[in-house]
SETORMAR-223034 format. One record per residue: residue number from 1; residue in one letter; z, y, x of N, C-alpha, C, O in turn. Coordinates in nm, 4 decimals, decimal comma, always signed. Layout:
<lumzas>
  keza  martor      n_up   n_north    n_east     ca_up  ca_north   ca_east      c_up   c_north    c_east      o_up   o_north    o_east
   NUM       A         Z         Y         X         Z         Y         X         Z         Y         X         Z         Y         X
...
</lumzas>
This chain:
<lumzas>
  keza  martor      n_up   n_north    n_east     ca_up  ca_north   ca_east      c_up   c_north    c_east      o_up   o_north    o_east
     1       M   -0,0254   -0,0986   +0,1308   +0,0015   +0,0203   -0,0056   +0,0390   +0,1104   +0,1180   +0,1144   +0,1032   +0,2150
     2       I   -0,0775   +0,2239   +0,0504   -0,0774   +0,3474   +0,1594   +0,0749   +0,4023   +0,1482   +0,1745   +0,3577   +0,2052
     3       N   +0,0616   +0,5450   +0,0315   +0,2150   +0,6058   +0,0227   +0,2729   +0,5820   -0,1264   +0,2001   +0,6285   -0,2140
     4       P   +0,3727   +0,5279   -0,1642   +0,4170   +0,5107   -0,2858   +0,5158   +0,6352   -0,3443   +0,5752   +0,6575   -0,4498
     5       L   +0,4949   +0,7176   -0,1868   +0,5552   +0,8288   -0,3651   +0,5045   +0,9188   -0,2974   +0,4637   +0,9566   -0,1875
     6       L   +0,5423   +0,9653   -0,5289   +0,4150   +1,0711   -0,5269   +0,4590   +1,2050   -0,5403   +0,3809   +1,2984   -0,5227
     7       R   +0,6280   +1,2288   -0,5826   +0,6628   +1,3502   -0,5856   +0,7613   +1,3919   -0,5566   +0,8371   +1,3317   -0,6326
     8       P   +0,8408   +1,4779   -0,4776   +0,9720   +1,4232   -0,5836   +1,0458   +1,4808   -0,7289   +1,0133   +1,5930   -0,7678
     9       L   +1,1318   +1,4117   -0,7964   +1,1197   +1,4500   -0,9402   +1,3169   +1,5723   -0,9182   +1,4343   +1,5415   -0,8977
    10       L   +1,2439   +1,6987   -0,9386   +1,3588   +1,7856   -0,9508   +1,3575   +1,8787   -1,0378   +1,2835   +1,9732   -1,0649
    11       T   +1,5152   +1,8067   -1,1023   +1,5542   +1,8639   -1,2514   +1,6801   +1,8659   -1,2068   +1,7119   +1,8500   -1,0889
    12       E   +1,7712   +1,8894   -1,3181   +1,9028   +1,9439   -1,3373   +2,0153   +1,7965   -1,3001   +2,1181   +1,7951   -1,2324
    13       K   +1,9436   +1,6780   -1,3773   +1,9766   +1,6022   -1,3307   +2,0119   +1,4848   -1,1892   +2,0841   +1,3993   -1,1379
    14       S   +1,9089   +1,5569   -1,1861   +1,8242   +1,5328   -0,9784   +1,9245   +1,5359   -0,8872   +1,9828   +1,4672   -0,8034
    15       T   +1,9195   +1,6860   -0,9570   +2,0028   +1,8494   -0,8604   +2,1648   +1,7358   -0,8658   +2,2022   +1,6571   -0,7788
    16       G   +2,1988   +1,7524   -0,9348   +2,3369   +1,6853   -0,9331   +2,3496   +1,5309   -0,8606   +2,4568   +1,5062   -0,8055
    17       L   +2,2850   +1,4678   -0,8599   +2,2770   +1,3653   -0,8209   +2,2695   +1,3421   -0,6581   +2,3458   +1,2701   -0,5938
    18       T   +2,1682   +1,4138   -0,6100   +2,1618   +1,4818   -0,4708   +2,3647   +1,5369   -0,4439   +2,4580   +1,4698   -0,3998
    19       E   +2,3620   +1,6310   -0,4768   +2,5095   +1,7490   -0,4481   +2,6396   +1,6363   -0,4367   +2,7328   +1,6315   -0,3564
    20       K   +2,6081   +1,5589   -0,5386   +2,7202   +1,4563   -0,5280   +2,7706   +1,3510   -0,5335   +2,8845   +1,3231   -0,5711
    21       K   +2,6380   +1,2425   -0,4728   +2,6326   +1,1328   -0,4607   +2,5671   +1,1080   -0,3422   +2,6055   +1,0153   -0,2710
    22       G   +2,4278   +1,2115   -0,2950   +2,3896   +1,1943   -0,1646   +2,2773   +1,1232   -0,2408   +2,2313   +1,0465   -0,1562
    23       Q   +2,1972   +1,1039   -0,3716   +2,0728   +1,0324   -0,3666   +1,9833   +1,1306   -0,4236   +1,9878   +1,2456   -0,4674
    24       Y   +1,8842   +1,0193   -0,4013   +1,7387   +1,1532   -0,3772   +1,6494   +1,0971   -0,4812   +1,6261   +0,9777   -0,4626
    25       V   +1,5760   +1,1645   -0,6162   +1,4567   +1,0825   -0,6737   +1,3336   +1,1085   -0,6773   +1,2992   +1,2267   -0,6782
    26       F   +1,2572   +1,0266   -0,6797   +1,1198   +1,0623   -0,6274   +1,0429   +0,9631   -0,7629   +1,0865   +0,8735   -0,8351
    27       V   +0,9314   +1,0212   -0,7531   +0,8160   +0,9360   -0,8617   +0,7223   +0,8356   -0,7742   +0,6661   +0,8391   -0,6647
    28       V   +0,7343   +0,7570   -0,8671   +0,6419   +0,7032   -0,7155   +0,5545   +0,5955   -0,8099   +0,5882   +0,5586   -0,9224
    29       K   +0,4247   +0,5509   -0,7313   +0,3410   +0,4924   -0,8080   +0,3539   +0,3450   -0,9262   +0,3371   +0,2393   -0,8655
    30       P   +0,3676   +0,3359   -1,0056   +0,3965   +0,1818   -1,0927   +0,3670   +0,1036   -0,9902   +0,4040   +0,1495   -0,8822
    31       D   +0,3130   +0,0012   -0,9865   +0,3251   -0,0800   -0,8824   +0,3719   -0,1230   -0,7430   +0,3478   -0,2217   -0,6735
    32       A   +0,4646   +0,0114   -0,7232   +0,5254   +0,0517   -0,5963   +0,6474   -0,0694   -0,5990   +0,7150   -0,0734   -0,7017
    33       D   +0,6745   -0,1565   -0,5032   +0,7887   -0,2319   -0,5169   +0,8722   -0,1548   -0,4344   +0,8311   -0,0500   -0,3846
    34       K   +1,0347   -0,2155   -0,4072   +1,1436   -0,1483   -0,3212   +1,1104   -0,1280   -0,2009   +1,0998   -0,0211   -0,1409
    35       T   +1,0835   -0,2976   -0,1442   +1,0257   -0,2864   +0,0056   +0,9161   -0,1482   +0,0573   +0,9261   -0,0928   +0,1668
    36       D   +0,8171   -0,1128   -0,0464   +0,6970   -0,0427   -0,0114   +0,8319   +0,0978   -0,0299   +0,8188   +0,1905   +0,0500
    37       I   +0,8942   +0,1027   -0,0825   +0,9716   +0,2961   -0,1052   +1,0311   +0,2756   -0,0752   +1,1239   +0,3354   -0,1297
    38       K   +1,0831   +0,1758   +0,0412   +1,1967   +0,1852   +0,1708   +1,1227   +0,2844   +0,2767   +1,1337   +0,4034   +0,3061
    39       K   +1,0080   +0,1301   +0,3368   +0,9595   +0,1811   +0,3793   +0,8560   +0,3357   +0,4351   +0,8316   +0,3753   +0,5491
    40       A   +0,8137   +0,3935   +0,2957   +0,7310   +0,5164   +0,2960   +0,8778   +0,6500   +0,3151   +0,8665   +0,7616   +0,3658
    41       V   +0,9540   +0,6123   +0,2791   +1,1331   +0,7147   +0,2965   +1,1705   +0,6742   +0,3914   +1,2665   +0,7509   +0,3984
    42       E   +1,1798   +0,6114   +0,4841   +1,2142   +0,5817   +0,6101   +1,1047   +0,6261   +0,7091   +1,1474   +0,7329   +0,7530
    43       S   +0,9671   +0,5960   +0,7764   +0,9316   +0,6408   +0,8328   +0,8374   +0,8054   +0,7292   +0,7388   +0,8612   +0,7774
    44       K   +0,8711   +0,8282   +0,6566   +0,8059   +0,9814   +0,6428   +0,9453   +1,0790   +0,6552   +0,9202   +1,1769   +0,7256
    45       F   +1,0491   +1,0780   +0,6183   +1,1732   +1,1603   +0,6293   +1,2260   +1,0412   +0,7050   +1,2577   +0,9727   +0,6077
    46       G   +1,2658   +0,9500   +0,8359   +1,3090   +0,9520   +0,9126   +1,4619   +0,9116   +0,9394   +1,5153   +0,8850   +1,0471
    47       V   +1,5088   +0,9142   +0,8293   +1,6333   +0,8464   +0,7475   +1,6395   +0,7161   +0,7113   +1,5338   +0,6601   +0,6824
    48       E   +1,7772   +0,6355   +0,7053   +1,8096   +0,4901   +0,6953   +1,8645   +0,5159   +0,5442   +1,9537   +0,5968   +0,5186
    49       V   +1,7790   +0,4120   +0,4210   +1,8022   +0,3890   +0,2834   +1,8768   +0,3109   +0,2832   +1,8779   +0,2075   +0,3500
    50       K   +1,9783   +0,3618   +0,1804   +2,1134   +0,2265   +0,1558   +2,0844   +0,1763   +0,0775   +2,0804   +0,0548   +0,0968
    51       S   +2,0429   +0,2256   -0,0669   +2,0391   +0,0863   -0,1753   +1,8754   +0,2058   -0,2394   +1,8330   +0,3172   -0,2084
    52       I   +1,8388   +0,1087   -0,3271   +1,7136   +0,2016   -0,3842   +1,7335   +0,1234   -0,5303   +1,7787   +0,0091   -0,5378
    53       R   +1,6871   +0,2138   -0,6601   +1,6574   +0,1227   -0,7702   +1,5918   +0,1941   -0,8497   +1,6053   +0,3164   -0,8537
    54       T   +1,4569   +0,0836   -0,9752   +1,3608   +0,2023   -0,9540   +1,3813   +0,1951   -1,1212   +1,4522   +0,1094   -1,1739
    55       I   +1,3032   +0,3056   -1,2014   +1,3438   +0,2655   -1,3391   +1,1563   +0,2847   -1,4260   +1,0680   +0,3572   -1,3803
    56       N   +1,1459   +0,2132   -1,5297   +1,0053   +0,2107   -1,5297   +1,0131   +0,3042   -1,6533   +1,0779   +0,2671   -1,7511
    57       C   +0,9358   +0,4499   -1,6526   +0,9566   +0,5518   -1,7531   +0,8321   +0,5009   -1,8743   +0,7366   +0,4591   -1,8089
    58       L   +0,8111   +0,4938   -1,9807   +0,7607   +0,4400   -2,0760   +0,6699   +0,6606   -2,1011   +0,7082   +0,7767   -2,0866
    59       G   +0,5564   +0,5929   -2,1390   +0,5062   +0,7815   -2,1567   +0,5132   +0,7643   -2,2986   +0,5025   +0,6609   -2,3645
    60       K   +0,5446   +0,9523   -2,3568   +0,5195   +0,9330   -2,4631   +0,4567   +0,9957   -2,5682   +0,3794   +1,0905   -2,5537
    61       S   +0,4914   +0,9392   -2,6883   +0,3677   +0,9410   -2,8099   +0,2890   +1,0816   -2,8502   +0,3337   +1,1929   -2,8223
    62       R   +0,1811   +1,0611   -2,9110   +0,1023   +1,2349   -2,9223   +0,0399   +1,2301   -3,0899   -0,0223   +1,1451   -3,1535
    63       A   +0,0760   +1,3249   -3,1115   -0,0085   +1,3374   -3,2467   -0,0636   +1,5220   -3,2642   -0,0004   +1,6252   -3,2414
    64       Q   -0,2109   +1,4996   -3,3155   -0,2026   +1,6225   -3,3489   -0,3627   +1,6365   -3,4539   -0,4806   +1,6011   -3,4544
    65       N   -0,2593   +1,7156   -3,5347   -0,3266   +1,7306   -3,6406   -0,4847   +1,8481   -3,5920   -0,4559   +1,9544   -3,5371
    66       T   -0,6106   +1,8221   -3,6131   -0,7603   +1,8674   -3,6345   -0,8150   +1,8992   -3,7644   -0,7740   +1,8776   -3,8785
    67       R   -0,9120   +1,9527   -3,7210   -1,0150   +1,9841   -3,8489   -1,0840   +1,8167   -3,9458   -1,1006   +1,7772   -4,0612
    68       K   -1,1061   +1,7606   -3,7792   -1,1606   +1,6345   -3,8729   -1,0245   +1,4973   -3,8858   -1,0532   +1,3834   -3,9227
    69       G   -0,9318   +1,5248   -3,8611   -0,8338   +1,4393   -3,9444   -0,7551   +1,4684   -3,7814   -0,7789   +1,5625   -3,7058
    70       R   -0,6399   +1,3351   -3,7565   -0,5052   +1,3394   -3,7444   -0,5497   +1,2542   -3,5891   -0,5814   +1,1358   -3,5998
    71       V   -0,5502   +1,3080   -3,4725   -0,5284   +1,2497   -3,3159   -0,4497   +1,1961   -3,2424   -0,3841   +1,2737   -3,1730
    72       T   -0,4308   +1,0926   -3,2308   -0,2910   +1,0402   -3,2269   -0,3609   +0,9326   -3,0349   -0,4611   +0,8738   -2,9943
    73       G   -0,2195   +0,9722   -2,9851   -0,2620   +0,9420   -2,7997   -0,1621   +0,8945   -2,7485   -0,1167   +0,8069   -2,8221
    74       K   -0,0909   +0,9111   -2,6379   -0,0045   +0,8527   -2,5476   -0,0548   +0,8845   -2,4093   -0,1677   +0,8770   -2,3607
    75       K   +0,1023   +0,9356   -2,3424   +0,0738   +0,9828   -2,1789   +0,0986   +0,9010   -2,1658   +0,1301   +0,8092   -2,2415
    76       S   +0,0862   +0,9187   -1,9915   +0,0510   +0,7579   -1,9095   +0,2157   +0,7354   -1,8943   +0,2985   +0,8240   -1,9152
    77       D   +0,2538   +0,5638   -1,8432   +0,3935   +0,5558   -1,7926   +0,3779   +0,6114   -1,6647   +0,2683   +0,6417   -1,6174
    78       W   +0,4970   +0,6268   -1,6022   +0,5355   +0,5905   -1,4864   +0,6136   +0,5635   -1,4460   +0,6826   +0,5131   -1,5346
    79       K   +0,6786   +0,5595   -1,3265   +0,7790   +0,5084   -1,2386   +0,9000   +0,6005   -1,1716   +0,8522   +0,6937   -1,1068
    80       K   +1,0400   +0,5972   -1,1716   +1,1080   +0,6789   -1,0660   +1,1598   +0,6038   -0,9777   +1,2144   +0,5010   -1,0175
    81       A   +1,1578   +0,6292   -0,8540   +1,3075   +0,5736   -0,8216   +1,4458   +0,6107   -0,7564   +1,4461   +0,6767   -0,6524
    82       I   +1,5268   +0,5827   -0,7967   +1,6541   +0,6598   -0,7136   +1,7261   +0,5990   -0,5957   +1,7876   +0,4932   -0,5825
    83       I   +1,6821   +0,7633   -0,4620   +1,7065   +0,6378   -0,3321   +1,8493   +0,7192   -0,3099   +1,8788   +0,8369   -0,3306
    84       T   +1,9283   +0,6028   -0,2573   +2,0557   +0,6599   -0,1485   +2,0262   +0,6537   -0,0435   +1,9439   +0,5712   -0,0037
    85       L   +2,0832   +0,7370   +0,0300   +2,1065   +0,7218   +0,2012   +2,2450   +0,6525   +0,2322   +2,3374   +0,6132   +0,1610
    86       Q   +2,2145   +0,6542   +0,4039   +2,2956   +0,6245   +0,4716   +2,4357   +0,7069   +0,4556   +2,3805   +0,8062   +0,4083
    87       K   +2,5615   +0,7408   +0,4576   +2,6307   +0,8502   +0,4312   +2,5627   +0,9703   +0,5807   +2,5224   +0,9252   +0,6879
    88       G   +2,5665   +1,0955   +0,5513   +2,5711   +1,1935   +0,6392   +2,4321   +1,2123   +0,6326   +2,4080   +1,3324   +0,6443
    89       Q   +2,3244   +1,1413   +0,6181   +2,2409   +1,1994   +0,6102   +2,1676   +1,2600   +0,4765   +2,2142   +1,2282   +0,3671
    90       S   +2,0968   +1,3139   +0,4809   +2,0420   +1,4232   +0,4044   +1,8627   +1,4619   +0,4133   +1,8110   +1,4642   +0,5250
    91       I   +1,7967   +1,4842   +0,3170   +1,6337   +1,4995   +0,2739   +1,5826   +1,6385   +0,2603   +1,5754   +1,7107   +0,1608
    92       D   +1,5593   +1,6524   +0,3462   +1,4805   +1,7979   +0,3160   +1,3724   +1,8336   +0,2327   +1,2796   +1,8804   +0,2986
    93       Y   +1,3498   +1,8280   +0,1036   +1,2097   +1,8018   +0,0390   +1,0964   +1,9493   +0,1079   +0,9808   +1,9264   +0,1436
    94       Y   +1,1335   +2,0341   +0,1118   +1,0253   +2,1747   +0,1769   +0,9583   +2,1585   +0,2931   +0,8408   +2,1888   +0,3139
    95       S   +1,0494   +2,1014   +0,3821   +1,0173   +2,0723   +0,4898   +0,9298   +1,9546   +0,5453   +0,8362   +1,9520   +0,6252
    96       G   +1,0141   +1,8306   +0,4524   +0,9101   +1,7053   +0,5143   +1,0478   +1,6288   +0,5991   +1,0554   +1,5061   +0,6040
    97       S   +1,1189   +1,6901   +0,6427   +1,2132   +1,5974   +0,7688   +1,3834   +1,5751   +0,7127   +1,4353   +1,6477   +0,6280
    98       A   +1,4336   +1,4909   +0,7623   +1,5347   +1,4607   +0,7679   +1,7211   +1,5366   +0,8133   +1,6940   +1,6222   +0,8974
    99       Q   +1,8227   +1,5375   +0,8001   +1,8883   +1,6524   +0,8618   +2,0154   +1,5559   +0,8470   +2,0569   +1,5085   +0,7412
   100       K   +2,0773   +1,5337   +0,9966   +2,2203   +1,3820   +0,9632   +2,3180   +1,5135   +0,9540   +2,2770   +1,6107   +1,0174
   101       S   +2,4237   +1,5270   +0,8937   +2,5482   +1,5775   +0,8885   +2,6491   +1,5426   +1,0404   +2,6383   +1,4385   +1,1051
   102       E   +2,7388   +1,6496   +1,0718   +2,8179   +1,5927   +1,1897   +2,9887   +1,5821   +1,1404   +3,0445   +1,6913   +1,1304
   103       G   +3,0552   +1,4842   +1,1162   +3,0843   +1,4713   +1,0858   +3,1383   +1,2616   +1,0170   +3,2234   +1,2453   +0,9296
</lumzas>
């Protein structure tokens, strides 16, 4: 697999996980498995991954009323990974690097 990481998921909940527990959330490709995600995070950010949890999120159904009738559809399914790093390590999303804190 080339690179399973698509983008970081920056929401209020994921920011809270980062601040309180040192966990980072990424949107990943739906066919990615935990070993591929671990290799990609460790090589891109230079950190040690402690654990990974993955969640398959189903796309929402959508409907729209038009002149020709009701049009229904569905957003695409996606997958997210919650990554826990070893103690004292962090990821800076914007520079693409990792930082190790002293202590």
